[in-house]
C-alpha positions, 0 to 999 in steps of 0.5 A: 604890416607883413614880417619877414622870416628868416627864410624870406617868408612873410605873414600878413596881418592876422596870420599865424606863424607855422612852426617847422622842424627847426622852430621852437618857441624862443625863435618865433620871429624866425619861424615860416610864415604864411600870408592868406589872400582872404579868410574865405580862401585859405588854399591861396597862400604864398611862400614866395622868396623876398617877403612880398607875400603875393597870393598864388594864382589858380588854387582852389579859392581863386574864383570869386563867388558871384553875388547872391540875387536879391530875394525877399524871404520874409514869407518863408520865415513866417509861421504857416497859416499866417500872412504879411500885413501892411502897417496900416492894416496892422493898425486897423486890426489892433485898434479893432482889438483895443476897442473890444478890450472894454468887453474883453476886460470883464473877463480876468483870463483876457489880458493883453501884454504890454507890448500891445500898446507899443505894437499899436503905436508903432503900426499907426505911426507906420500906417500911412494911408487912410484906406487900407482895403484900397491900398491892398486892392491897388497893390493886389494887381501886381500879384499876377505878375509874381509880386508876393505878399511881402513885396507888396507890404514893403511897397506899402509900408516904405511909400516909394514916391516912383517905381525906381524908388520901389525897385531901390527899396525892394531889390527882389522886384528887380527880376520882374521890372520889365513886367511890372514897371508901368503897372507899379508906377500906376499903382504908386500913383493910386497910393499917393492919392490914399496917403494920409496928410503928413503932419508938420 
């Protein structure tokens, strides 16, 4: 709710009254007030009479920013010499480590963190495919069209039912839609045959 000042200036919700030469702390409600259009554009303010508080047009902040393009930046956040793996691949890797623990447990210097078991359970729950190598091979055909490892892993982990669902789940693929739409439909059809049966 806007407050009206003595001179007809208005203050929108959350704005701070400005003090002028004739203001003091006892006359705070009669001070000059300013309304900002939004937090990102403080240059758009109004001191219009009548207390309407309408923002002025044509200031520095009057242009709206274009929405950011969707990009999947998973790989840029990973350390060097590392790669994205699908949940089903992670489950295989962690399962192999767990099987080796029989031999590794004899060495007192080798200890797995408590989080290892949680990671293995998560990867097994998320790994929805019976043959990770076949999944990687099927999705690998998309790489020649600019699909990144991160995007491939997200497709595998989310198990979309068709290309449209994949584009919705991985918005960064939309820029490549014209090139990969038909191939992606074929790949997703192949992935359906590799899925593990779902438990009731």
